[in-house]
C-alpha positions in Angstrom: -55.7 4.4 22.7 -53.0 2.4 24.6 -53.7 -0.9 22.7 -53.1 0.5 19.2 -49.9 2.2 20.4 -48.6 -1.1 21.7 -49.4 -2.9 18.5 -47.7 -0.2 16.4 -44.6 -0.4 18.6 -44.4 -4.2 18.3 -44.8 -3.9 14.6 -41.9 -1.5 14.2 -39.7 -3.8 16.4 -40.5 -6.8 14.2 -39.7 -4.8 11.0 -36.4 -3.4 12.3 -35.2 -6.9 13.2 -35.1 -7.7 9.4 -33.4 -4.4 8.4 -29.6 -4.4 8.4 -28.0 -1.2 9.5 -25.9 0.5 6.7 -22.8 0.7 8.9 -22.8 -3.0 9.7 -23.2 -4.0 6.1 -20.3 -1.7 5.0 -18.0 -3.1 7.6 -18.7 -6.7 6.6 -18.0 -5.9 2.9 -14.7 -4.2 3.9 -13.6 -7.2 5.9 -13.9 -9.5 3.0 -17.6 -10.5 3.2 -19.4 -10.5 -0.1 -22.7 -11.2 -1.8 -23.8 -12.2 -5.3 -21.3 -13.1 -7.9 -18.3 -12.8 -5.6 -19.6 -15.7 -3.5 -20.0 -18.0 -6.4 -17.3 -20.4 -7.5 -16.6 -18.4 -10.7 -16.4 -15.2 -8.6 -13.9 -16.7 -6.2 -11.8 -18.0 -9.1 -11.8 -14.6 -10.7 -10.6 -13.1 -7.3 -7.8 -15.7 -7.0 -6.7 -15.0 -10.6 -6.7 -11.3 -10.0 -4.6 -11.7 -6.8 -2.1 -13.9 -8.8 -1.7 -11.1 -11.4 -1.0 -8.6 -8.6 1.6 -11.0 -7.1 3.3 -11.4 -10.4 3.7 -7.7 -10.8 4.7 -6.9 -7.2 8.1 -6.3 -5.7 6.6 -6.6 -2.2 3.4 -7.4 -0.4 2.4 -6.7 3.2 -0.7 -6.9 5.3 -2.5 -4.8 8.0 -5.7 -5.4 10.0 -8.8 -4.7 8.0 -11.2 -4.4 11.0 -12.6 -1.1 12.1 -11.7 0.7 8.9 -14.6 2.6 7.3 -15.2 2.4 3.5 -14.7 6.1 3.2 -11.3 5.8 5.0 -10.3 3.1 2.6 -11.2 5.3 -0.4 -9.0 8.1 1.1 -6.2 5.7 1.7 -6.2 4.4 -1.9 -6.1 7.9 -3.2 -2.9 8.6 -1.2 -1.0 5.5 -2.4 1.7 5.7 -5.0 0.9 4.7 -8.6 1.3 1.0 -9.0 0.2 0.0 -5.5 -3.0 -1.8 -4.9 -4.7 -2.2 -1.5 -7.5 -4.7 -1.2 -9.2 -7.1 1.3 -8.7 -10.7 0.4 -10.3 -13.6 2.3 -7.7 -15.9 3.8 -8.8 -19.0 1.9 -8.6 -17.2 -1.4 -5.2 -15.6 -0.5 -3.8 -19.0 0.4 -4.8 -20.4 -3.0 -3.3 -17.4 -4.8 0.0 -17.7 -2.9 0.6 -21.3 -3.9 3.6 -21.8 -6.2 4.7 -18.1 -6.0 7.7 -16.5 -4.3 5.2 -15.1 -1.7 4.2 -18.4 -0.2 5.9 -17.3 3.1 3.0 -14.9 3.5 0.8 -17.9 4.4 1.9 -17.5 8.0 0.1 -14.1 8.1 -3.3 -15.5 7.1 -5.1 -14.9 10.4 -8.1 -12.6 11.0 -9.4 -10.1 8.5 -6.5 -8.7 6.4 -6.0 -5.9 4.0 -3.2 -6.6 1.6 -0.9 -4.2 -0.2 0.6 -5.2 -3.6 3.5 -2.9 -4.3 4.9 -2.8 -7.8 7.8 -0.4 -7.3 7.5 2.4 -4.7 7.9 0.4 -1.5 9.0 3.3 0.7 6.3 5.6 -0.6 3.6 3.0 0.1 4.7 2.3 3.6 4.9 6.0 4.3 1.4 6.5 3.0 0.0 3.8 5.3 1.9 5.3 8.3 0.4 8.7 7.5 -3.1 7.2 7.2 -3.0 5.5 10.6 -1.7 8.7 12.2 -4.5 10.8 10.6 -7.2 8.3 11.6 -5.9 7.5 15.1 -5.1 3.9 14.2 -1.3 3.9 14.8 -1.5 1.6 17.8 -4.2 -0.8 16.5 -3.3 -1.0 12.8 0.4 -1.5 12.5 1.8 -3.6 9.6 1.6 -7.3 10.6 4.3 -8.4 8.2 5.3 -8.7 4.6 7.3 -10.5 2.0 10.1 -9.2 -0.3 11.8 -11.5 -2.9 10.7 -14.6 -1.1 11.8 -13.4 2.4 9.2 -12.9 5.1 9.6 -9.8 7.4 8.1 -9.2 10.8 6.8 -5.8 11.9 10.3 -4.6 12.9 11.7 -5.6 9.5 8.9 -3.7 7.8 9.7 -0.7 9.8 13.3 -0.8 8.6 12.2 -1.1 5.0 9.8 1.9 5.6 12.9 4.1 6.1 13.9 3.6 2.5 13.4 6.7 0.4 10.3 6.9 -1.7 10.3 7.0 -5.5 9.7 10.8 -5.4 12.5 11.3 -2.9 14.9 9.3 -5.0 14.0 11.4 -8.1 14.6 14.6 -6.1 18.0 13.4 -5.0 19.0 12.4 -8.5 17.8 15.7 -10.0 19.7 17.6 -7.3 22.9 15.7 -8.0 22.6 16.3 -11.8 21.9 19.9 -11.2 25.0 20.2 -9.1 27.4 18.7 -11.7 27.7 21.8 -14.0 28.4 24.0 -10.9 31.1 21.7 -9.6 32.7 21.5 -13.1 32.7 25.3 -13.3 34.3 25.5 -9.9 37.1 23.1 -10.9 37.8 25.0 -14.2 37.9 28.4 -12.4 40.0 27.1 -9.5 43.5 28.7 -9.3 46.4 26.4 -10.5 43.8 24.0 -11.9 45.4 21.5 -14.3 42.2 21.2 -16.2 42.0 25.0 -16.5 45.6 25.1 -17.9 44.8 22.3 -20.3 41.7 24.0 -21.7 43.7 27.2 -22.0 46.5 25.5 -24.0 44.0 23.7 -26.2 42.2 27.0 -27.1 45.4 29.0 -27.8 46.0 29.8 -31.5 48.9 28.0 -33.2 52.0 30.2 -33.7 
């Protein structure tokens, strides 16, 4: 009985050596590895063209480490991003080609390791706040800080990005504008009702019937 058991165990070991674990495969895809069409010349050209389109429509781009982020976490992150922001992993060689001749060429200095890039159309503050909240929720604050970014042709280091992150988000700006507009009628009413108000006297004279 011992001999068949040993043969079975050896057989299972040989089979397992040719089977990739799901978690390893998922991590490789997230870090920019790809198979099939994406690895062909046409697939790479499509990727470069897509990145160029994102660059053309972006006000800002920034990058973070792509390692040790699960696919499920990336899906959660993307759902939390403001409309108009795209987060995607791009291989350094393809990103370098896409950056050529654009105002974002300065981002070439950030092409080291596996990177996830954020292409922000308009809500810069909201996007950076979403990333900060994501790293806090997933315990990646210390290991996955923003590496740098580019705005209007100017490259910013992590400290510069932190300063930009303090800008109000699009929703916060809308709230402030709405609050200001709502306050205008109240302030006008206060001026009109104020004692000895010149505006109040002018309105009173204008509405008096002619003698």
